[in-house]
C-alpha positions in Angstrom: 102.9 -145.3 -86.1 101.0 -142.5 -88.1 102.6 -139.7 -89.9 102.1 -137.1 -87.2 103.9 -139.3 -84.7 106.9 -139.8 -87.2 107.0 -136.0 -87.5 107.3 -135.5 -83.8 110.0 -138.2 -83.4 112.1 -136.7 -86.3 112.0 -133.4 -84.7 112.9 -134.6 -81.3 115.8 -136.6 -82.6 117.2 -133.7 -84.7 117.0 -131.5 -81.8 117.1 -128.5 -84.2 114.2 -126.6 -82.3 116.3 -126.5 -79.1 119.2 -124.6 -80.8 119.9 -121.0 -79.5 118.6 -118.2 -81.5 122.4 -117.2 -82.4 122.4 -120.3 -84.7 119.4 -119.2 -86.4 120.7 -115.8 -86.8 123.4 -117.3 -89.1 121.1 -119.5 -91.1 117.9 -117.6 -91.7 119.4 -114.5 -93.6 121.0 -117.1 -96.1 117.6 -118.6 -97.0 115.6 -117.4 -100.0 111.9 -116.6 -99.6 111.2 -119.8 -101.5 113.2 -121.9 -98.9 111.4 -120.0 -96.1 107.9 -120.7 -97.2 108.8 -124.4 -97.9 110.2 -124.7 -94.3 107.0 -123.1 -92.9 105.1 -125.7 -94.4 107.1 -128.6 -93.3 106.0 -128.7 -89.7 104.5 -126.7 -87.0 107.9 -126.6 -85.2 109.7 -124.9 -88.0 106.7 -122.5 -88.5 107.2 -121.4 -84.9 110.9 -121.1 -85.2 110.6 -118.7 -88.3 107.7 -116.8 -86.7 109.9 -116.2 -83.6 112.9 -115.1 -85.7 111.3 -113.2 -88.3 113.3 -110.1 -87.7 116.4 -112.1 -89.0 114.9 -112.8 -92.4 116.1 -110.9 -95.4 112.4 -109.3 -96.1 111.0 -108.7 -99.2 111.5 -105.1 -100.2 108.2 -102.8 -100.8 108.4 -99.8 -103.1 104.6 -98.8 -102.8 102.1 -99.3 -100.1 98.4 -98.1 -100.1 96.1 -98.7 -97.2 92.4 -98.3 -97.6 89.6 -98.3 -95.4 85.9 -99.0 -95.9 83.8 -98.6 -92.8 80.8 -100.5 -94.5 82.7 -103.8 -94.6 82.4 -105.2 -91.2 84.4 -108.3 -91.9 87.5 -106.7 -93.7 87.5 -102.9 -93.3 91.0 -102.6 -94.2 92.6 -103.3 -97.6 96.3 -103.3 -98.0 97.9 -103.0 -101.4 101.7 -103.4 -102.1 104.2 -103.1 -105.0 107.5 -104.7 -104.7 110.9 -103.6 -105.7 112.4 -105.8 -108.3 115.7 -105.1 -110.0 114.7 -107.3 -112.9 111.5 -105.4 -113.6 113.1 -102.0 -112.8 110.1 -100.9 -110.8 112.0 -98.5 -108.6 113.6 -96.8 -111.5 110.4 -96.4 -113.5 108.6 -94.9 -110.5 111.4 -92.5 -110.0 111.0 -91.5 -113.6 107.3 -90.9 -113.2 107.9 -88.5 -110.5 110.5 -86.7 -112.2 108.4 -86.2 -115.4 105.1 -85.0 -113.9 104.9 -81.4 -112.6 103.2 -82.5 -109.4 102.1 -85.6 -107.5 100.9 -88.2 -109.9 97.5 -89.7 -109.0 97.3 -92.6 -107.0 95.8 -94.6 -110.0 98.9 -94.3 -112.0 100.9 -96.3 -109.5 98.1 -98.7 -108.7 97.7 -99.7 -112.3 101.2 -100.7 -112.8 103.1 -101.3 -109.7 100.6 -102.8 -107.1 101.0 -106.6 -107.3 99.5 -107.7 -103.8 96.2 -107.1 -102.2 95.2 -108.3 -98.8 91.9 -107.9 -97.0 92.5 -107.3 -93.4 90.2 -107.5 -90.3 91.7 -105.1 -87.9 94.8 -103.0 -86.9 96.7 -105.8 -85.3 96.4 -108.0 -88.5 97.5 -104.9 -90.4 100.5 -104.6 -88.2 101.4 -108.3 -88.5 101.2 -108.0 -92.3 103.4 -104.9 -92.6 106.2 -106.3 -90.4 106.9 -108.9 -92.9 108.2 -106.6 -95.4 111.2 -104.1 -95.8 109.6 -100.8 -96.1 112.6 -98.6 -95.5 112.7 -97.0 -98.7 109.2 -96.2 -100.2 108.3 -94.5 -103.5 104.6 -94.1 -102.1 102.8 -94.5 -98.9 99.0 -93.7 -99.0 97.3 -93.5 -95.6 93.4 -93.5 -95.5 90.6 -91.9 -93.6 89.9 -94.3 -90.6 87.7 -92.5 -88.1 87.9 -95.2 -85.4 91.3 -96.6 -86.0 94.7 -94.9 -84.8 96.4 -95.5 -88.2 99.5 -94.0 -87.4 99.7 -95.8 -84.1 99.8 -98.9 -86.1 102.2 -97.7 -88.7 104.6 -96.7 -85.9 105.3 -100.4 -85.0 106.6 -101.8 -88.2 108.2 -98.9 -89.7 111.9 -98.4 -88.7 113.7 -95.2 -87.8 115.4 -93.7 -90.8 112.9 -94.7 -93.3 112.7 -92.6 -96.6 109.5 -91.8 -98.3 109.4 -90.4 -101.7 105.7 -89.4 -101.5 103.5 -89.4 -98.5 99.8 -89.1 -99.2 97.3 -88.7 -96.3 93.5 -88.5 -96.8 92.7 -87.0 -93.5 94.3 -86.0 -90.2 92.2 -85.4 -87.2 93.2 -84.1 -83.7 93.0 -87.9 -82.4 96.0 -88.6 -84.8 98.2 -85.7 -84.0 100.5 -87.3 -81.4 100.9 -90.8 -83.3 101.4 -88.8 -86.5 104.2 -86.8 -84.9 105.9 -89.9 -83.8 105.6 -91.5 -87.1 107.1 -88.3 -88.9 109.9 -88.4 -86.5 110.9 -91.8 -87.7 111.5 -90.7 -91.4 114.7 -89.4 -92.5 113.4 -88.1 -95.8 110.1 -87.0 -97.6 110.2 -85.5 -101.0 106.4 -84.9 -101.5 103.6 -84.7 -98.9 99.8 -84.3 -99.3 97.5 -84.0 -96.3 94.0 -83.6 -98.2 92.2 -82.8 -94.9 93.4 -81.5 -91.6 90.3 -81.5 -89.2 90.0 -79.9 -85.6 86.7 -79.3 -84.1 87.4 -75.5 -83.4 87.1 -72.2 -85.0 89.8 -70.6 -82.9 93.4 -70.2 -83.9 95.4 -73.1 -82.1 99.0 -73.2 -81.6 99.7 -77.1 -82.0 103.1 -78.5 -82.4 102.1 -81.6 -84.3 103.6 -80.1 -87.5 107.0 -79.2 -86.0 108.7 -82.3 -87.2 107.8 -81.5 -90.8 109.1 -78.1 -90.6 112.5 -79.6 -89.9 112.8 -81.5 -93.1 115.1 -80.0 -95.8 114.1 -82.5 -98.7 110.7 -81.3 -99.8 109.9 -80.7 -103.3 106.1 -80.5 -103.2 104.1 -79.7 -100.0 100.3 -79.9 -100.1 98.0 -79.1 -97.1 94.2 -78.2 -96.7 92.4 -77.1 -93.4 88.7 -78.1 -93.1 86.2 -75.1 -92.5 86.2 -75.4 -88.9 90.2 -75.7 -88.4 92.6 -72.9 -87.7 95.8 -74.6 -86.9 98.2 -73.8 -89.8 100.6 -70.8 -89.1 102.6 -68.5 -91.2 105.7 -69.2 -89.3 105.4 -73.0 -90.3 105.5 -72.2 -93.9 108.3 -69.6 -93.5 110.4 -72.4 -92.1 109.3 -74.8 -94.9 110.7 -72.2 -97.4 113.9 -71.4 -95.6 114.7 -75.1 -95.1 114.0 -76.6 -98.3 116.0 -75.3 -101.3 114.2 -77.7 -103.7 110.7 -76.8 -102.7 108.9 -76.2 -106.0 105.2 -76.5 -105.2 103.6 -75.1 -102.1 99.8 -75.5 -101.9 97.5 -74.4 -99.1 93.9 -74.6 -98.6 92.2 -72.7 -95.8 89.2 -70.4 -95.1 91.6 -68.4 -92.8 92.1 -65.1 -94.8 94.7 -63.7 -92.3 96.8 -66.9 -92.9 96.7 -66.8 -96.6 97.4 -63.1 -96.7 100.4 -63.5 -94.5 101.8 -66.5 -96.3 101.2 -64.7 -99.7 103.6 -61.8 -98.3 106.1 -63.9 -96.7 106.4 -66.1 -99.8 107.9 -63.3 -101.7 109.9 -61.8 -99.0 111.6 -64.6 -97.3 115.2 -65.6 -98.3 115.5 -68.9 -99.5 118.5 -70.9 -100.8 117.5 -72.4 -104.2 118.9 -75.3 -106.3 118.7 -74.2 -109.9 117.1 -76.3 -112.3 118.9 -75.5 -115.6 122.2 -74.5 -117.0 121.4 -70.9 -117.0 121.1 -70.8 -113.2 117.4 -69.9 -113.0 114.6 -71.7 -111.0 110.9 -71.3 -110.6 108.5 -71.7 -107.7 104.7 -71.9 -107.4 102.5 -70.9 -104.6 98.8 -72.2 -104.7 96.3 -70.6 -102.3 92.9 -72.3 -102.3 90.0 -70.4 -100.7 86.3 -71.6 -100.2 84.8 -68.3 -99.6 84.2 -64.7 -101.1 87.1 -65.1 -103.6 86.8 -61.5 -104.9 87.3 -60.1 -101.5 90.6 -62.2 -100.9 91.8 -61.3 -104.3 91.5 -57.4 -103.6 93.4 -58.1 -100.4 96.3 -59.8 -102.1 96.3 -57.3 -104.9 96.8 -54.7 -102.3 99.8 -56.6 -100.8 101.5 -56.5 -104.2 102.2 -52.8 -103.8 104.0 -53.5 -100.5 106.4 -56.0 -102.0 109.7 -55.3 -104.0 110.2 -56.9 -107.4 106.7 -58.4 -107.6 103.8 -57.5 -110.0 100.5 -58.9 -110.9 101.2 -60.9 -113.9 97.9 -62.2 -115.3 94.3 -62.2 -113.9 91.4 -64.2 -115.6 88.3 -66.1 -115.1 88.5 -69.8 -116.3 85.9 -72.2 -115.7 84.9 -70.6 -112.4 88.5 -70.4 -111.3 89.3 -67.0 -110.5 93.1 -66.7 -110.6 95.4 -63.9 -109.4 99.1 -64.2 -110.2 102.1 -62.5 -108.5 105.4 -62.7 -110.0 108.9 -62.0 -108.4 112.5 -62.2 -109.9 115.5 -62.2 -107.8 118.5 -60.2 -109.2 121.1 -62.7 -107.7 119.9 -66.2 -108.9 117.0 -65.5 -111.2 114.4 -67.0 -109.1 110.9 -66.6 -110.5 108.1 -67.0 -108.0 104.3 -67.4 -109.1 101.4 -67.0 -106.6 98.0 -68.4 -107.6 94.6 -67.9 -106.0 91.9 -70.6 -106.6 88.3 -70.7 -105.8 88.3 -74.1 -103.9 84.4 -74.2 -104.3 84.7 -74.9 -108.1 88.4 -76.1 -108.8 89.5 -79.7 -109.1 92.9 -79.6 -107.5 94.0 -82.7 -109.2 92.6 -81.8 -112.5 94.5 -78.5 -112.5 97.7 -79.9 -111.3 97.9 -82.7 -113.8 97.0 -80.9 -117.0 99.9 -79.0 -118.4 97.9 -77.1 -120.9 96.2 -75.3 -118.1 99.4 -73.4 -117.7 98.5 -71.5 -121.0 96.3 -69.4 -118.9 99.2 -68.2 -116.7 101.2 -66.0 -119.0 
Protein backbone atom coordinates (compact mmCIF):
# COMPACT_ATOMS: atom_id res chain seq x y z
CA UNK A 1 0.00 0.00 0.00
CA UNK A 2 1.46 3.37 -1.01
CA UNK A 3 1.70 6.48 1.18
CA UNK A 4 -1.34 8.05 -0.47
CA UNK A 5 -3.50 5.05 0.46
CA UNK A 6 -2.14 5.11 4.01
CA UNK A 7 -3.11 8.77 4.30
CA UNK A 8 -6.66 8.16 3.09
CA UNK A 9 -7.07 5.19 5.43
CA UNK A 10 -5.77 7.17 8.38
CA UNK A 11 -8.19 10.02 7.70
CA UNK A 12 -11.11 7.63 7.38
CA UNK A 13 -10.20 5.86 10.62
CA UNK A 14 -9.87 9.07 12.57
CA UNK A 15 -13.15 10.40 11.25
CA UNK A 16 -11.99 13.89 12.07
CA UNK A 17 -13.29 15.38 8.85
CA UNK A 18 -16.83 14.31 9.66
CA UNK A 19 -16.92 16.33 12.87
CA UNK A 20 -19.42 19.22 12.97
CA UNK A 21 -18.17 22.78 12.51
CA UNK A 22 -19.04 23.54 16.13
CA UNK A 23 -16.12 21.37 17.18
CA UNK A 24 -13.71 23.18 14.90
CA UNK A 25 -14.98 26.52 16.25
CA UNK A 26 -13.50 25.46 19.61
CA UNK A 27 -10.24 24.06 18.24
CA UNK A 28 -9.06 26.42 15.50
CA UNK A 29 -9.02 29.68 17.52
CA UNK A 30 -6.60 28.02 19.96
CA UNK A 31 -4.03 27.15 17.29
CA UNK A 32 -1.07 29.32 16.37
CA UNK A 33 -0.38 30.33 12.79
CA UNK A 34 2.56 27.94 12.80
CA UNK A 35 0.22 25.08 13.73
CA UNK A 36 -2.30 26.14 11.09
CA UNK A 37 0.32 26.12 8.33
CA UNK A 38 1.60 22.71 9.46
CA UNK A 39 -1.90 21.24 9.40
CA UNK A 40 -2.61 22.62 5.93
CA UNK A 41 0.45 20.76 4.62
CA UNK A 42 -0.48 17.51 6.35
CA UNK A 43 -3.21 16.45 3.93
CA UNK A 44 -5.80 17.67 1.49
CA UNK A 45 -8.49 16.90 4.03
CA UNK A 46 -6.99 19.19 6.67
CA UNK A 47 -6.47 21.88 4.04
CA UNK A 48 -10.17 21.78 3.13
CA UNK A 49 -11.27 21.89 6.78
CA UNK A 50 -9.13 24.94 7.50
CA UNK A 51 -10.21 26.69 4.30
CA UNK A 52 -13.89 26.05 5.11
CA UNK A 53 -13.51 27.40 8.65
CA UNK A 54 -11.08 30.23 7.96
CA UNK A 55 -13.37 32.74 9.64
CA UNK A 56 -12.78 30.95 12.96
CA UNK A 57 -9.01 31.42 12.95
CA UNK A 58 -7.33 34.22 14.87
CA UNK A 59 -6.05 36.09 11.84
CA UNK A 60 -2.74 37.91 11.71
CA UNK A 61 -3.24 41.60 12.45
CA UNK A 62 -2.30 44.03 9.67
CA UNK A 63 -1.42 47.67 10.31
CA UNK A 64 -0.63 48.92 6.76
CA UNK A 65 -2.07 47.96 3.38
CA UNK A 66 -1.03 49.32 0.00
CA UNK A 67 -2.60 48.16 -3.26
CA UNK A 68 -0.90 49.11 -6.51
CA UNK A 69 -2.18 48.64 -10.06
CA UNK A 70 -0.03 48.24 -13.17
CA UNK A 71 -2.15 48.07 -16.32
CA UNK A 72 0.93 47.12 -18.38
CA UNK A 73 1.38 43.88 -16.43
CA UNK A 74 -1.05 41.46 -18.04
CA UNK A 75 -0.25 38.54 -15.72
CA UNK A 76 -0.18 40.27 -12.33
CA UNK A 77 -1.59 43.81 -12.61
CA UNK A 78 -2.25 44.08 -8.86
CA UNK A 79 0.41 44.28 -6.17
CA UNK A 80 -0.54 43.94 -2.51
CA UNK A 81 1.90 45.15 0.15
CA UNK A 82 1.23 44.70 3.85
CA UNK A 83 2.82 45.53 7.16
CA UNK A 84 1.91 43.49 10.21
CA UNK A 85 1.26 44.64 13.73
CA UNK A 86 3.75 43.23 16.18
CA UNK A 87 3.82 44.02 19.89
CA UNK A 88 7.42 42.86 20.04
CA UNK A 89 8.52 45.29 17.33
CA UNK A 90 6.16 48.02 18.41
CA UNK A 91 5.12 48.81 14.83
CA UNK A 92 1.76 50.26 15.78
CA UNK A 93 3.28 52.59 18.35
CA UNK A 94 5.99 53.82 15.97
CA UNK A 95 3.49 54.46 13.18
CA UNK A 96 1.26 56.39 15.56
CA UNK A 97 4.27 58.45 16.65
CA UNK A 98 5.11 59.24 13.01
CA UNK A 99 1.62 60.57 12.42
CA UNK A 100 1.73 62.70 15.55
CA UNK A 101 5.08 64.25 14.69
CA UNK A 102 4.56 65.31 11.07
CA UNK A 103 2.43 68.32 10.21
CA UNK A 104 0.40 66.51 7.58
CA UNK A 105 0.16 63.10 5.96
CA UNK A 106 3.56 61.42 5.70
CA UNK A 107 4.45 60.24 2.24
CA UNK A 108 3.72 56.63 1.43
CA UNK A 109 7.44 55.90 1.08
CA UNK A 110 8.07 56.58 4.78
CA UNK A 111 5.83 53.72 5.82
CA UNK A 112 6.84 51.48 2.92
CA UNK A 113 10.51 51.60 3.86
CA UNK A 114 9.94 50.60 7.47
CA UNK A 115 6.72 48.68 7.88
CA UNK A 116 5.79 46.73 4.74
CA UNK A 117 6.98 43.17 5.20
CA UNK A 118 4.97 41.20 2.63
CA UNK A 119 4.46 41.72 -1.12
CA UNK A 120 2.06 39.60 -3.18
CA UNK A 121 1.63 39.78 -6.96
CA UNK A 122 -2.02 39.21 -7.84
CA UNK A 123 -3.79 38.29 -11.07
CA UNK A 124 -7.30 39.68 -10.55
CA UNK A 125 -9.85 41.09 -8.13
CA UNK A 126 -11.06 37.70 -6.91
CA UNK A 127 -7.54 36.69 -5.93
CA UNK A 128 -7.09 40.03 -4.16
CA UNK A 129 -10.23 39.35 -2.13
CA UNK A 130 -9.02 35.85 -1.17
CA UNK A 131 -5.71 37.29 0.04
CA UNK A 132 -7.24 40.12 2.06
CA UNK A 133 -9.80 37.93 3.83
CA UNK A 134 -6.96 35.95 5.40
CA UNK A 135 -5.93 38.91 7.58
CA UNK A 136 -7.34 41.04 10.37
CA UNK A 137 -7.71 44.58 8.98
CA UNK A 138 -10.07 46.03 11.59
CA UNK A 139 -7.57 48.64 12.81
CA UNK A 140 -5.30 50.05 10.09
CA UNK A 141 -2.73 52.80 10.34
CA UNK A 142 -2.74 53.15 6.55
CA UNK A 143 -4.78 52.01 3.57
CA UNK A 144 -3.66 53.13 0.11
CA UNK A 145 -6.11 52.51 -2.76
CA UNK A 146 -4.81 52.76 -6.35
CA UNK A 147 -6.07 54.04 -9.68
CA UNK A 148 -7.69 51.02 -11.35
CA UNK A 149 -9.69 52.04 -14.41
CA UNK A 150 -11.15 48.64 -15.22
CA UNK A 151 -11.57 47.27 -11.68
CA UNK A 152 -14.18 48.14 -9.06
CA UNK A 153 -11.57 48.32 -6.33
CA UNK A 154 -13.97 49.37 -3.56
CA UNK A 155 -16.40 46.65 -4.61
CA UNK A 156 -13.59 44.19 -3.87
CA UNK A 157 -12.65 45.84 -0.56
CA UNK A 158 -16.26 45.76 0.64
CA UNK A 159 -16.10 41.96 0.93
CA UNK A 160 -13.19 41.40 3.37
CA UNK A 161 -13.55 44.65 5.36
CA UNK A 162 -15.78 44.41 8.41
CA UNK A 163 -18.26 46.94 9.73
CA UNK A 164 -16.66 49.09 12.43
CA UNK A 165 -13.19 49.10 10.84
CA UNK A 166 -10.88 51.94 11.92
CA UNK A 167 -8.42 53.56 9.50
CA UNK A 168 -5.91 56.14 10.68
CA UNK A 169 -5.06 57.31 7.16
CA UNK A 170 -7.03 56.54 3.99
CA UNK A 171 -5.26 57.55 0.78
CA UNK A 172 -7.07 57.23 -2.55
CA UNK A 173 -5.29 57.88 -5.84
CA UNK A 174 -8.42 58.45 -7.91
CA UNK A 175 -12.21 58.23 -7.65
CA UNK A 176 -14.34 58.05 -10.76
CA UNK A 177 -18.10 58.08 -11.13
CA UNK A 178 -18.13 54.30 -11.55
CA UNK A 179 -16.65 53.98 -8.04
CA UNK A 180 -19.10 56.20 -6.18
CA UNK A 181 -21.64 53.55 -5.11
CA UNK A 182 -19.09 51.02 -3.88
CA UNK A 183 -17.03 53.80 -2.27
CA UNK A 184 -20.03 54.97 -0.28
CA UNK A 185 -20.72 51.39 0.86
CA UNK A 186 -17.09 51.05 1.92
CA UNK A 187 -17.06 54.31 3.90
CA UNK A 188 -20.28 53.34 5.68
CA UNK A 189 -18.43 50.31 7.08
CA UNK A 190 -15.84 52.50 8.78
CA UNK A 191 -16.21 53.76 12.32
CA UNK A 192 -13.19 56.09 12.25
CA UNK A 193 -10.97 57.94 9.78
CA UNK A 194 -8.41 60.48 11.02
CA UNK A 195 -6.88 61.48 7.72
CA UNK A 196 -8.16 61.17 4.18
CA UNK A 197 -6.58 62.12 0.86
CA UNK A 198 -8.45 61.83 -2.44
CA UNK A 199 -5.92 62.91 -5.05
CA UNK A 200 -8.34 63.02 -8.00
CA UNK A 201 -12.14 63.04 -8.17
CA UNK A 202 -13.18 62.70 -11.79
CA UNK A 203 -16.63 63.01 -13.36
CA UNK A 204 -17.02 63.63 -17.08
CA UNK A 205 -19.20 66.73 -16.86
CA UNK A 206 -18.64 70.46 -16.51
CA UNK A 207 -22.01 70.97 -14.82
CA UNK A 208 -22.36 71.22 -11.07
CA UNK A 209 -23.82 67.91 -9.95
CA UNK A 210 -25.40 67.14 -6.59
CA UNK A 211 -24.06 63.68 -5.86
CA UNK A 212 -24.55 62.09 -2.45
CA UNK A 213 -21.47 59.84 -2.61
CA UNK A 214 -19.65 62.03 -0.07
CA UNK A 215 -22.48 62.19 2.46
CA UNK A 216 -21.03 59.41 4.67
CA UNK A 217 -17.77 61.37 4.94
CA UNK A 218 -19.67 64.44 6.15
CA UNK A 219 -21.00 62.45 9.11
CA UNK A 220 -17.56 61.61 10.56
CA UNK A 221 -16.38 63.50 13.65
CA UNK A 222 -12.80 62.19 13.76
CA UNK A 223 -11.07 63.99 10.88
CA UNK A 224 -7.79 65.75 11.55
CA UNK A 225 -6.70 66.20 7.93
CA UNK A 226 -9.01 66.26 4.90
CA UNK A 227 -7.57 66.55 1.37
CA UNK A 228 -9.64 66.38 -1.83
CA UNK A 229 -8.95 67.53 -5.38
CA UNK A 230 -11.33 67.73 -8.34
CA UNK A 231 -10.22 67.14 -11.92
CA UNK A 232 -10.70 69.95 -14.44
CA UNK A 233 -13.94 68.57 -15.86
CA UNK A 234 -15.46 67.91 -12.45
CA UNK A 235 -17.90 70.08 -10.47
CA UNK A 236 -19.30 67.94 -7.68
CA UNK A 237 -17.80 69.38 -4.49
CA UNK A 238 -20.19 71.64 -2.59
CA UNK A 239 -19.80 74.32 0.06
CA UNK A 240 -22.36 72.61 2.31
CA UNK A 241 -20.21 69.52 2.47
CA UNK A 242 -17.22 71.44 3.84
CA UNK A 243 -19.39 73.41 6.28
CA UNK A 244 -20.59 70.09 7.73
CA UNK A 245 -17.02 68.87 7.99
CA UNK A 246 -15.98 71.97 9.91
CA UNK A 247 -18.95 71.80 12.27
CA UNK A 248 -18.65 68.08 12.96
CA UNK A 249 -14.89 67.75 13.40
CA UNK A 250 -13.43 69.60 16.40
CA UNK A 251 -9.95 68.21 15.70
CA UNK A 252 -9.81 69.20 12.03
CA UNK A 253 -6.49 70.97 11.56
CA UNK A 254 -5.78 70.86 7.82
CA UNK A 255 -8.37 71.21 5.07
CA UNK A 256 -7.05 71.12 1.50
CA UNK A 257 -9.30 71.61 -1.55
CA UNK A 258 -8.30 71.60 -5.20
CA UNK A 259 -10.71 72.80 -7.89
CA UNK A 260 -11.09 75.12 -10.87
CA UNK A 261 -14.55 76.09 -9.60
CA UNK A 262 -14.02 79.70 -8.49
CA UNK A 263 -17.46 79.99 -6.90
CA UNK A 264 -16.80 76.92 -4.74
CA UNK A 265 -13.40 78.15 -3.55
CA UNK A 266 -14.75 81.62 -2.79
CA UNK A 267 -17.71 80.30 -0.79
CA UNK A 268 -15.59 77.81 1.15
CA UNK A 269 -13.12 80.60 1.94
CA UNK A 270 -15.90 82.77 3.40
CA UNK A 271 -17.66 79.99 5.31
CA UNK A 272 -14.38 78.75 6.73
CA UNK A 273 -13.98 81.99 8.68
CA UNK A 274 -17.65 82.32 9.64
CA UNK A 275 -18.73 78.82 10.63
CA UNK A 276 -19.09 78.03 14.33
CA UNK A 277 -16.89 75.09 15.16
CA UNK A 278 -16.19 73.37 18.49
CA UNK A 279 -12.43 73.13 18.89
CA UNK A 280 -10.13 70.93 20.88
CA UNK A 281 -7.22 73.05 22.04
CA UNK A 282 -3.72 71.79 21.42
CA UNK A 283 -1.79 73.45 24.23
CA UNK A 284 -2.07 74.53 27.87
CA UNK A 285 -2.96 78.09 26.94
CA UNK A 286 -6.19 76.91 25.38
CA UNK A 287 -5.40 78.05 21.83
CA UNK A 288 -5.53 76.13 18.58
CA UNK A 289 -4.79 76.66 14.90
CA UNK A 290 -6.43 75.62 11.65
CA UNK A 291 -5.27 75.86 8.07
CA UNK A 292 -7.28 75.99 4.84
CA UNK A 293 -5.42 75.41 1.58
CA UNK A 294 -7.09 76.26 -1.73
CA UNK A 295 -5.39 74.88 -4.86
CA UNK A 296 -6.42 76.58 -8.09
CA UNK A 297 -5.30 75.69 -11.61
CA UNK A 298 -6.24 78.88 -13.43
CA UNK A 299 -5.82 82.66 -13.36
CA UNK A 300 -4.48 82.88 -9.83
CA UNK A 301 -4.40 86.70 -9.79
CA UNK A 302 -8.12 86.83 -10.57
CA UNK A 303 -9.07 84.48 -7.73
CA UNK A 304 -6.62 86.22 -5.41
CA UNK A 305 -8.45 89.52 -5.97
CA UNK A 306 -11.83 87.88 -5.30
CA UNK A 307 -10.67 86.41 -2.00
CA UNK A 308 -9.05 89.67 -0.96
CA UNK A 309 -12.37 91.45 -1.50
CA UNK A 310 -14.07 88.82 0.67
CA UNK A 311 -11.83 89.72 3.60
CA UNK A 312 -13.60 93.06 4.00
CA UNK A 313 -16.90 91.23 4.54
CA UNK A 314 -15.57 89.07 7.37
CA UNK A 315 -15.19 89.94 11.05
CA UNK A 316 -11.86 89.47 12.84
CA UNK A 317 -10.16 88.51 9.58
CA UNK A 318 -7.23 90.27 7.99
CA UNK A 319 -4.68 89.68 5.26
CA UNK A 320 -1.65 88.43 7.11
CA UNK A 321 0.90 88.02 4.35
CA UNK A 322 1.25 87.86 0.60
CA UNK A 323 4.27 86.88 -1.45
CA UNK A 324 5.61 85.17 -4.53
CA UNK A 325 7.66 82.11 -3.70
CA UNK A 326 8.93 79.86 -6.51
CA UNK A 327 5.83 80.48 -8.63
CA UNK A 328 3.48 79.89 -5.69
CA UNK A 329 1.26 82.93 -5.27
CA UNK A 330 0.04 82.85 -1.70
CA UNK A 331 -2.69 84.84 0.02
CA UNK A 332 -3.23 84.46 3.73
CA UNK A 333 -6.29 85.20 5.80
CA UNK A 334 -6.16 85.23 9.58
CA UNK A 335 -8.93 85.01 12.13
CA UNK A 336 -8.83 84.90 15.91
CA UNK A 337 -11.82 83.95 18.02
CA UNK A 338 -12.21 85.94 21.24
CA UNK A 339 -13.60 82.93 23.11
CA UNK A 340 -11.06 80.20 22.49
CA UNK A 341 -8.09 81.81 20.76
CA UNK A 342 -8.71 79.92 17.53
CA UNK A 343 -6.32 81.04 14.82
CA UNK A 344 -7.43 80.25 11.29
CA UNK A 345 -5.20 80.65 8.27
CA UNK A 346 -6.18 80.38 4.61
CA UNK A 347 -3.72 79.90 1.76
CA UNK A 348 -4.17 80.11 -2.00
CA UNK A 349 -1.83 78.03 -4.15
CA UNK A 350 -1.25 78.01 -7.90
CA UNK A 351 -1.77 74.32 -8.58
CA UNK A 352 -0.02 74.56 -11.95
CA UNK A 353 3.34 74.98 -10.26
CA UNK A 354 3.24 73.87 -6.65
CA UNK A 355 4.11 70.41 -5.43
CA UNK A 356 1.49 69.71 -2.75
CA UNK A 357 3.59 67.04 -1.04
CA UNK A 358 6.76 69.15 -1.09
CA UNK A 359 5.02 72.09 0.56
CA UNK A 360 3.26 69.93 3.13
CA UNK A 361 6.40 68.07 4.20
CA UNK A 362 8.90 70.91 4.50
CA UNK A 363 8.44 72.80 7.74
CA UNK A 364 10.86 75.55 6.72
CA UNK A 365 8.39 76.66 4.09
CA UNK A 366 6.26 78.02 6.92
CA UNK A 367 8.78 80.85 7.25
CA UNK A 368 7.00 82.55 4.36
CA UNK A 369 3.74 82.63 6.24
CA UNK A 370 4.46 85.34 8.77
